[in-house]
BALOBA-1460 file (C-alpha; in Angstrom, 3 decimals):
// residues 284
<rec num="1" residu="m" x="-31.528" y="-136.738" z="5.548"/>
<rec num="2" residu="a" x="-31.815" y="-132.946" z="6.361"/>
<rec num="3" residu="f" x="-33.991" y="-131.388" z="3.844"/>
<rec num="4" residu="e" x="-33.156" y="-127.705" z="3.253"/>
<rec num="5" residu="h" x="-35.711" y="-127.112" z="0.287"/>
<rec num="6" residu="v" x="-39.495" y="-127.318" z="-0.209"/>
<rec num="7" residu="v" x="-40.943" y="-126.286" z="-4.098"/>
<rec num="8" residu="i" x="-44.841" y="-126.478" z="-3.329"/>
<rec num="9" residu="v" x="-46.707" y="-126.779" z="-6.630"/>
<rec num="10" residu="l" x="-50.317" y="-125.061" z="-6.438"/>
<rec num="11" residu="g" x="-53.159" y="-126.463" z="-8.167"/>
<rec num="12" residu="k" x="-54.755" y="-125.838" z="-11.026"/>
<rec num="13" residu="r" x="-58.768" y="-126.807" z="-11.794"/>
<rec num="14" residu="l" x="-58.792" y="-129.859" z="-13.689"/>
<rec num="15" residu="i" x="-61.146" y="-130.270" z="-16.852"/>
<rec num="16" residu="n" x="-62.848" y="-133.823" z="-17.376"/>
<rec num="17" residu="n" x="-60.576" y="-135.104" z="-14.457"/>
<rec num="18" residu="r" x="-57.467" y="-134.215" z="-16.766"/>
<rec num="19" residu="l" x="-54.968" y="-131.551" z="-16.271"/>
<rec num="20" residu="s" x="-55.748" y="-128.446" z="-18.081"/>
<rec num="21" residu="p" x="-52.881" y="-127.077" z="-20.210"/>
<rec num="22" residu="e" x="-52.180" y="-124.709" z="-17.195"/>
<rec num="23" residu="g" x="-51.613" y="-127.560" z="-15.060"/>
<rec num="24" residu="i" x="-49.569" y="-129.539" z="-17.422"/>
<rec num="25" residu="s" x="-47.210" y="-126.486" z="-17.778"/>
<rec num="26" residu="r" x="-46.416" y="-126.382" z="-13.753"/>
<rec num="27" residu="v" x="-45.552" y="-130.052" z="-14.063"/>
<rec num="28" residu="n" x="-43.548" y="-129.786" z="-16.978"/>
<rec num="29" residu="a" x="-41.740" y="-126.671" z="-15.599"/>
<rec num="30" residu="l" x="-41.186" y="-128.834" z="-12.124"/>
<rec num="31" residu="a" x="-39.426" y="-131.441" z="-14.646"/>
<rec num="32" residu="e" x="-37.100" y="-128.844" z="-15.810"/>
<rec num="33" residu="a" x="-36.154" y="-127.057" z="-12.908"/>
<rec num="34" residu="l" x="-35.207" y="-130.267" z="-10.888"/>
<rec num="35" residu="g" x="-32.023" y="-130.085" z="-13.057"/>
<rec num="36" residu="e" x="-31.356" y="-126.957" z="-11.203"/>
<rec num="37" residu="l" x="-32.177" y="-127.991" z="-7.818"/>
<rec num="38" residu="s" x="-30.246" y="-129.934" z="-5.341"/>
<rec num="39" residu="v" x="-32.336" y="-132.971" z="-5.452"/>
<rec num="40" residu="e" x="-30.977" y="-134.872" z="-1.985"/>
<rec num="41" residu="n" x="-32.288" y="-132.266" z="-0.145"/>
<rec num="42" residu="t" x="-35.620" y="-131.014" z="-1.638"/>
<rec num="43" residu="i" x="-39.515" y="-132.034" z="-1.110"/>
<rec num="44" residu="i" x="-42.051" y="-131.877" z="-3.339"/>
<rec num="45" residu="v" x="-45.454" y="-130.540" z="-2.444"/>
<rec num="46" residu="f" x="-48.476" y="-130.994" z="-5.115"/>
<rec num="47" residu="c" x="-51.598" y="-129.062" z="-3.749"/>
<rec num="48" residu="g" x="-54.987" y="-129.083" z="-4.754"/>
<rec num="49" residu="g" x="-58.265" y="-131.058" z="-3.643"/>
<rec num="50" residu="i" x="-61.345" y="-132.602" z="-5.768"/>
<rec num="51" residu="t" x="-63.037" y="-129.692" z="-6.828"/>
<rec num="52" residu="q" x="-66.822" y="-129.561" z="-8.237"/>
<rec num="53" residu="d" x="-67.481" y="-132.143" z="-11.114"/>
<rec num="54" residu="q" x="-64.184" y="-133.867" z="-10.550"/>
<rec num="55" residu="d" x="-63.522" y="-137.118" z="-9.401"/>
<rec num="56" residu="i" x="-59.905" y="-136.889" z="-8.474"/>
<rec num="57" residu="s" x="-57.480" y="-134.229" z="-6.802"/>
<rec num="58" residu="e" x="-55.685" y="-131.701" z="-8.680"/>
<rec num="59" residu="a" x="-52.449" y="-132.508" z="-6.658"/>
<rec num="60" residu="d" x="-52.899" y="-136.492" z="-7.490"/>
<rec num="61" residu="a" x="-53.650" y="-135.443" z="-11.400"/>
<rec num="62" residu="m" x="-49.944" y="-133.315" z="-11.311"/>
<rec num="63" residu="y" x="-48.418" y="-136.023" z="-9.307"/>
<rec num="64" residu="h" x="-49.365" y="-138.773" z="-11.934"/>
<rec num="65" residu="q" x="-48.353" y="-136.577" z="-14.756"/>
<rec num="66" residu="f" x="-45.116" y="-135.918" z="-12.911"/>
<rec num="67" residu="k" x="-44.259" y="-139.672" z="-12.144"/>
<rec num="68" residu="a" x="-44.891" y="-140.301" z="-15.984"/>
<rec num="69" residu="v" x="-42.425" y="-137.506" z="-17.141"/>
<rec num="70" residu="n" x="-39.728" y="-138.276" z="-14.171"/>
<rec num="71" residu="a" x="-39.574" y="-141.815" z="-15.284"/>
<rec num="72" residu="l" x="-38.045" y="-140.435" z="-18.421"/>
<rec num="73" residu="s" x="-35.637" y="-138.476" z="-16.551"/>
<rec num="74" residu="s" x="-31.983" y="-139.768" z="-16.055"/>
<rec num="75" residu="n" x="-31.650" y="-138.235" z="-12.781"/>
<rec num="76" residu="s" x="-35.589" y="-139.414" z="-11.589"/>
<rec num="77" residu="f" x="-36.858" y="-137.529" z="-8.003"/>
<rec num="78" residu="p" x="-37.445" y="-140.005" z="-5.327"/>
<rec num="79" residu="d" x="-41.012" y="-140.597" z="-4.639"/>
<rec num="80" residu="a" x="-40.642" y="-140.941" z="-0.702"/>
<rec num="81" residu="q" x="-39.998" y="-136.821" z="-1.128"/>
<rec num="82" residu="v" x="-43.387" y="-135.928" z="-2.551"/>
<rec num="83" residu="l" x="-46.010" y="-134.971" z="-0.467"/>
<rec num="84" residu="l" x="-49.351" y="-134.830" z="-1.394"/>
<rec num="85" residu="e" x="-52.110" y="-132.055" z="-0.289"/>
<rec num="86" residu="n" x="-54.976" y="-133.353" z="-1.802"/>
<rec num="87" residu="r" x="-57.873" y="-131.062" z="0.437"/>
<rec num="88" residu="s" x="-57.552" y="-127.654" z="-0.482"/>
<rec num="89" residu="v" x="-60.123" y="-125.917" z="-3.107"/>
<rec num="90" residu="n" x="-58.566" y="-122.865" z="-3.469"/>
<rec num="91" residu="t" x="-55.416" y="-120.912" z="-2.990"/>
<rec num="92" residu="v" x="-55.856" y="-119.704" z="0.818"/>
<rec num="93" residu="q" x="-55.966" y="-123.608" z="1.463"/>
<rec num="94" residu="n" x="-52.883" y="-124.868" z="-0.667"/>
<rec num="95" residu="m" x="-51.134" y="-122.812" z="1.840"/>
<rec num="96" residu="q" x="-52.969" y="-123.818" z="5.128"/>
<rec num="97" residu="y" x="-52.661" y="-127.475" z="3.936"/>
<rec num="98" residu="a" x="-49.733" y="-127.486" z="2.869"/>
<rec num="99" residu="a" x="-48.409" y="-126.067" z="6.259"/>
<rec num="100" residu="e" x="-50.123" y="-129.394" z="7.831"/>
<rec num="101" residu="v" x="-48.786" y="-131.707" z="5.213"/>
<rec num="102" residu="l" x="-45.538" y="-130.666" z="5.458"/>
<rec num="103" residu="c" x="-45.419" y="-130.406" z="9.239"/>
<rec num="104" residu="r" x="-47.348" y="-133.827" z="9.369"/>
<rec num="105" residu="s" x="-44.537" y="-135.795" z="6.908"/>
<rec num="106" residu="g" x="-41.834" y="-136.278" z="9.729"/>
<rec num="107" residu="l" x="-39.345" y="-135.192" z="7.588"/>
<rec num="108" residu="f" x="-38.741" y="-131.848" z="8.810"/>
<rec num="109" residu="p" x="-37.695" y="-131.653" z="12.959"/>
<rec num="110" residu="l" x="-40.497" y="-129.559" z="14.232"/>
<rec num="111" residu="f" x="-39.831" y="-127.070" z="16.859"/>
<rec num="112" residu="s" x="-35.909" y="-127.673" z="16.261"/>
<rec num="113" residu="p" x="-33.737" y="-125.611" z="18.790"/>
<rec num="114" residu="e" x="-31.311" y="-124.349" z="15.862"/>
<rec num="115" residu="n" x="-34.382" y="-123.543" z="14.196"/>
<rec num="116" residu="t" x="-33.196" y="-123.283" z="10.730"/>
<rec num="117" residu="p" x="-35.542" y="-121.986" z="8.118"/>
<rec num="118" residu="i" x="-36.837" y="-124.004" z="5.159"/>
<rec num="119" residu="d" x="-36.341" y="-122.466" z="1.844"/>
<rec num="120" residu="v" x="-39.792" y="-122.493" z="-0.062"/>
<rec num="121" residu="i" x="-40.005" y="-122.185" z="-3.646"/>
<rec num="122" residu="l" x="-43.468" y="-121.516" z="-5.042"/>
<rec num="123" residu="l" x="-44.138" y="-123.119" z="-8.603"/>
<rec num="124" residu="s" x="-47.690" y="-121.827" z="-10.961"/>
<rec num="125" residu="n" x="-48.159" y="-119.724" z="-14.020"/>
<rec num="126" residu="d" x="-46.714" y="-116.063" z="-14.021"/>
<rec num="127" residu="y" x="-49.851" y="-114.313" z="-13.314"/>
<rec num="128" residu="h" x="-50.999" y="-116.252" z="-10.817"/>
<rec num="129" residu="l" x="-47.618" y="-115.938" z="-8.838"/>
<rec num="130" residu="q" x="-47.443" y="-112.392" z="-9.526"/>
<rec num="131" residu="r" x="-50.995" y="-111.908" z="-7.886"/>
<rec num="132" residu="i" x="-49.500" y="-113.684" z="-4.757"/>
<rec num="133" residu="i" x="-46.394" y="-111.648" z="-4.479"/>
<rec num="134" residu="e" x="-48.199" y="-108.473" z="-5.260"/>
<rec num="135" residu="i" x="-50.802" y="-108.666" z="-2.563"/>
<rec num="136" residu="q" x="-47.955" y="-109.806" z="-0.027"/>
<rec num="137" residu="s" x="-45.900" y="-106.628" z="-0.828"/>
<rec num="138" residu="l" x="-48.800" y="-104.094" z="-0.788"/>
<rec num="139" residu="m" x="-50.813" y="-105.870" z="1.598"/>
<rec num="140" residu="n" x="-48.694" y="-108.131" z="3.983"/>
<rec num="141" residu="e" x="-51.938" y="-108.238" z="6.410"/>
<rec num="142" residu="q" x="-53.388" y="-110.447" z="3.893"/>
<rec num="143" residu="g" x="-50.982" y="-111.716" z="2.126"/>
<rec num="144" residu="l" x="-51.387" y="-115.864" z="1.530"/>
<rec num="145" residu="l" x="-47.362" y="-116.136" z="2.027"/>
<rec num="146" residu="r" x="-47.882" y="-114.757" z="5.427"/>
<rec num="147" residu="v" x="-50.379" y="-117.634" z="5.891"/>
<rec num="148" residu="l" x="-48.336" y="-120.212" z="5.133"/>
<rec num="149" residu="e" x="-45.687" y="-118.793" z="7.343"/>
<rec num="150" residu="e" x="-47.603" y="-118.609" z="10.433"/>
<rec num="151" residu="s" x="-49.695" y="-121.859" z="9.963"/>
<rec num="152" residu="s" x="-46.569" y="-123.836" z="9.675"/>
<rec num="153" residu="a" x="-44.780" y="-121.801" z="12.632"/>
<rec num="154" residu="s" x="-47.764" y="-122.688" z="14.921"/>
<rec num="155" residu="i" x="-47.186" y="-126.021" z="14.183"/>
<rec num="156" residu="g" x="-43.495" y="-125.961" z="14.794"/>
<rec num="157" residu="l" x="-41.441" y="-125.415" z="11.288"/>
<rec num="158" residu="t" x="-40.010" y="-122.520" z="10.459"/>
<rec num="159" residu="l" x="-39.894" y="-121.565" z="6.545"/>
<rec num="160" residu="n" x="-38.487" y="-118.846" z="4.641"/>
<rec num="161" residu="i" x="-40.471" y="-117.598" z="1.901"/>
<rec num="162" residu="p" x="-39.228" y="-115.009" z="-0.336"/>
<rec num="163" residu="v" x="-41.322" y="-112.003" z="-1.615"/>
<rec num="164" residu="n" x="-39.765" y="-111.800" z="-4.837"/>
<rec num="165" residu="m" x="-41.274" y="-113.344" z="-8.300"/>
<rec num="166" residu="k" x="-37.467" y="-114.476" z="-9.019"/>
<rec num="167" residu="k" x="-37.219" y="-116.683" z="-5.746"/>
<rec num="168" residu="h" x="-39.848" y="-118.691" z="-7.361"/>
<rec num="169" residu="i" x="-41.043" y="-120.624" z="-10.147"/>
<rec num="170" residu="s" x="-42.759" y="-118.351" z="-12.604"/>
<rec num="171" residu="v" x="-44.494" y="-120.263" z="-15.581"/>
<rec num="172" residu="p" x="-45.108" y="-118.401" z="-18.366"/>
<rec num="173" residu="y" x="-49.196" y="-118.454" z="-19.205"/>
<rec num="174" residu="p" x="-49.742" y="-120.844" z="-21.831"/>
<rec num="175" residu="h" x="-52.696" y="-118.981" z="-23.610"/>
<rec num="176" residu="q" x="-52.052" y="-115.668" z="-26.170"/>
<rec num="177" residu="h" x="-55.517" y="-115.124" z="-27.478"/>
<rec num="178" residu="p" x="-58.281" y="-112.281" z="-26.984"/>
<rec num="179" residu="l" x="-60.147" y="-114.192" z="-24.114"/>
<rec num="180" residu="a" x="-56.780" y="-115.206" z="-22.453"/>
<rec num="181" residu="t" x="-55.911" y="-111.247" z="-22.188"/>
<rec num="182" residu="s" x="-59.647" y="-110.451" z="-21.095"/>
<rec num="183" residu="f" x="-58.778" y="-113.500" z="-18.200"/>
<rec num="184" residu="l" x="-55.414" y="-111.908" z="-17.267"/>
<rec num="185" residu="l" x="-56.855" y="-108.591" z="-16.866"/>
<rec num="186" residu="l" x="-59.895" y="-109.505" z="-14.675"/>
<rec num="187" residu="d" x="-57.250" y="-111.532" z="-12.681"/>
<rec num="188" residu="e" x="-55.735" y="-108.078" z="-11.481"/>
<rec num="189" residu="l" x="-59.272" y="-107.085" z="-9.792"/>
<rec num="190" residu="t" x="-58.287" y="-109.919" z="-7.233"/>
<rec num="191" residu="t" x="-56.164" y="-107.216" z="-5.512"/>
<rec num="192" residu="y" x="-58.736" y="-104.533" z="-5.211"/>
<rec num="193" residu="r" x="-60.566" y="-107.314" z="-3.503"/>
<rec num="194" residu="v" x="-58.464" y="-108.354" z="-0.847"/>
<rec num="195" residu="y" x="-58.220" y="-105.234" z="0.211"/>
<rec num="196" residu="l" x="-61.999" y="-104.785" z="0.855"/>
<rec num="197" residu="e" x="-61.792" y="-107.843" z="2.696"/>
<rec num="198" residu="g" x="-58.889" y="-106.542" z="4.729"/>
<rec num="199" residu="v" x="-61.100" y="-103.376" z="5.331"/>
<rec num="200" residu="i" x="-64.222" y="-105.819" z="6.686"/>
<rec num="201" residu="n" x="-61.848" y="-108.016" z="8.589"/>
<rec num="202" residu="g" x="-59.741" y="-104.419" z="10.418"/>
<rec num="203" residu="a" x="-56.808" y="-106.512" z="9.001"/>
<rec num="204" residu="f" x="-55.182" y="-102.751" z="8.328"/>
<rec num="205" residu="k" x="-53.823" y="-100.700" z="11.335"/>
<rec num="206" residu="r" x="-52.418" y="-98.213" z="8.698"/>
<rec num="207" residu="r" x="-54.331" y="-95.513" z="6.916"/>
<rec num="208" residu="l" x="-56.518" y="-97.022" z="4.693"/>
<rec num="209" residu="s" x="-55.549" y="-94.279" z="2.113"/>
<rec num="210" residu="e" x="-52.214" y="-95.272" z="2.258"/>
<rec num="211" residu="v" x="-53.236" y="-99.037" z="1.908"/>
<rec num="212" residu="r" x="-55.644" y="-98.320" z="-0.900"/>
<rec num="213" residu="a" x="-53.746" y="-96.306" z="-3.246"/>
<rec num="214" residu="e" x="-51.607" y="-99.087" z="-5.389"/>
<rec num="215" residu="p" x="-54.788" y="-101.600" z="-5.173"/>
<rec num="216" residu="l" x="-57.202" y="-98.860" z="-6.517"/>
<rec num="217" residu="s" x="-54.432" y="-97.346" z="-9.429"/>
<rec num="218" residu="i" x="-54.379" y="-101.700" z="-10.384"/>
<rec num="219" residu="a" x="-58.337" y="-102.444" z="-10.389"/>
<rec num="220" residu="r" x="-58.894" y="-98.644" z="-12.383"/>
<rec num="221" residu="k" x="-56.385" y="-99.512" z="-15.524"/>
<rec num="222" residu="a" x="-57.368" y="-103.177" z="-15.277"/>
<rec num="223" residu="i" x="-61.297" y="-101.994" z="-15.786"/>
<rec num="224" residu="e" x="-60.578" y="-99.443" z="-18.392"/>
<rec num="225" residu="q" x="-58.364" y="-101.759" z="-20.349"/>
<rec num="226" residu="l" x="-61.600" y="-104.535" z="-19.960"/>
<rec num="227" residu="k" x="-63.732" y="-101.871" z="-21.499"/>
<rec num="228" residu="t" x="-61.563" y="-101.342" z="-24.570"/>
<rec num="229" residu="l" x="-61.916" y="-105.365" z="-25.541"/>
<rec num="230" residu="s" x="-64.483" y="-107.303" z="-28.030"/>
<rec num="231" residu="l" x="-66.666" y="-108.431" z="-25.298"/>
<rec num="232" residu="s" x="-70.556" y="-108.969" z="-25.093"/>
<rec num="233" residu="p" x="-72.735" y="-105.968" z="-23.979"/>
<rec num="234" residu="e" x="-73.765" y="-108.287" z="-20.875"/>
<rec num="235" residu="i" x="-70.195" y="-108.961" z="-19.713"/>
<rec num="236" residu="l" x="-69.242" y="-104.768" z="-20.240"/>
<rec num="237" residu="g" x="-72.071" y="-104.290" z="-18.396"/>
<rec num="238" residu="q" x="-70.989" y="-106.432" z="-15.697"/>
<rec num="239" residu="i" x="-67.484" y="-104.684" z="-15.701"/>
<rec num="240" residu="e" x="-68.967" y="-101.435" z="-15.341"/>
<rec num="241" residu="e" x="-71.056" y="-102.679" z="-12.053"/>
<rec num="242" residu="m" x="-67.418" y="-103.761" z="-10.925"/>
<rec num="243" residu="k" x="-66.338" y="-100.174" z="-11.726"/>
<rec num="244" residu="k" x="-68.698" y="-98.462" z="-9.928"/>
<rec num="245" residu="a" x="-68.140" y="-100.676" z="-6.622"/>
<rec num="246" residu="i" x="-65.132" y="-100.334" z="-6.362"/>
<rec num="247" residu="e" x="-65.222" y="-96.198" z="-6.917"/>
<rec num="248" residu="l" x="-68.060" y="-96.492" z="-3.839"/>
<rec num="249" residu="t" x="-64.686" y="-97.169" z="-1.593"/>
<rec num="250" residu="a" x="-62.375" y="-95.044" z="-3.528"/>
<rec num="251" residu="f" x="-62.689" y="-92.280" z="-0.610"/>
<rec num="252" residu="d" x="-65.407" y="-93.766" z="2.157"/>
<rec num="253" residu="e" x="-63.447" y="-96.172" z="4.097"/>
<rec num="254" residu="s" x="-65.930" y="-97.150" z="6.360"/>
<rec num="255" residu="v" x="-66.692" y="-101.146" z="6.930"/>
<rec num="256" residu="t" x="-70.390" y="-100.710" z="5.731"/>
<rec num="257" residu="v" x="-69.489" y="-99.457" z="2.429"/>
<rec num="258" residu="a" x="-66.720" y="-101.916" z="1.946"/>
<rec num="259" residu="k" x="-69.205" y="-104.753" z="2.570"/>
<rec num="260" residu="a" x="-71.551" y="-103.071" z="0.342"/>
<rec num="261" residu="s" x="-68.852" y="-103.184" z="-2.300"/>
<rec num="262" residu="l" x="-67.484" y="-106.640" z="-1.987"/>
<rec num="263" residu="e" x="-70.988" y="-108.144" z="-2.460"/>
<rec num="264" residu="i" x="-71.374" y="-106.709" z="-5.513"/>
<rec num="265" residu="l" x="-67.965" y="-107.297" z="-6.993"/>
<rec num="266" residu="h" x="-67.207" y="-110.623" z="-5.372"/>
<rec num="267" residu="p" x="-70.036" y="-112.239" z="-7.370"/>
<rec num="268" residu="i" x="-69.589" y="-110.675" z="-10.366"/>
<rec num="269" residu="l" x="-65.571" y="-111.428" z="-10.174"/>
<rec num="270" residu="t" x="-66.080" y="-115.043" z="-9.406"/>
<rec num="271" residu="g" x="-68.424" y="-115.729" z="-12.344"/>
<rec num="272" residu="l" x="-66.462" y="-114.007" z="-15.022"/>
<rec num="273" residu="n" x="-63.403" y="-115.479" z="-14.017"/>
<rec num="274" residu="r" x="-64.893" y="-118.798" z="-14.698"/>
<rec num="275" residu="r" x="-66.700" y="-117.694" z="-17.550"/>
<rec num="276" residu="l" x="-63.625" y="-115.910" z="-18.991"/>
<rec num="277" residu="d" x="-61.051" y="-118.759" z="-18.218"/>
<rec num="278" residu="p" x="-59.873" y="-120.229" z="-21.552"/>
<rec num="279" residu="e" x="-59.435" y="-123.473" z="-19.169"/>
<rec num="280" residu="s" x="-63.060" y="-123.378" z="-17.892"/>
<rec num="281" residu="n" x="-66.373" y="-124.889" z="-19.442"/>
<rec num="282" residu="g" x="-68.224" y="-121.571" z="-18.790"/>
<rec num="283" residu="s" x="-65.826" y="-119.963" z="-21.363"/>
<rec num="284" residu="r" x="-66.755" y="-122.687" z="-24.113"/>
């Protein structure tokens, strides 16, 4: 049987070894989407390893939830067409290890003379998918879709991954309250962090002013919106620190300044991301 489509379900951190509302929403969206996919030539990959304080992987948790939902379906999805990538602990590793799982599954002809590409559909919550597509569109050099594509090609599998939200399965974010708003705005700063990483790694051959323009605009707007929210003085102070770190690189394009900026931005962004995530223990 020739498989033509791969649905990659990106992982979400568990809560006490259980799927969070985000994780559940991804599995439920997958079950609904299967009615519009050609089941006989589709492979599903669940991504996500064991993160800190958990005993099972994100991929296993989503798979067990999917099996429960799938069992109730009149047109159940074949278990043999489900793969698990259960080593990754972040989205970059999701992409790298998903490529390995696909290539080692034996379900696809590697280094095929026909070189027929496999169509990839990513499935995640809207804000997460939007960030992946945004970074890919603005900074292809740093894009995660490029990681997946090149990792697969190096092992012998050609993938077709659209840089278009409409070609993937975007799941509505399940939280609607002030904490969720702050979390989503904070996530927008990820794009500028990726820009800084690219500068440090020498990834960009284009003029940095050209690369930086849109990520900088996104970061500035997100920070101004964050500052209008009813957040604690401590958090607002950290947001101001990130603003200053970003502005350091608004005109100075040196690697030294980019490193200094990232050294401030990254730990604060990571800490606040966990703290403001409605599904994180740090927000409770």
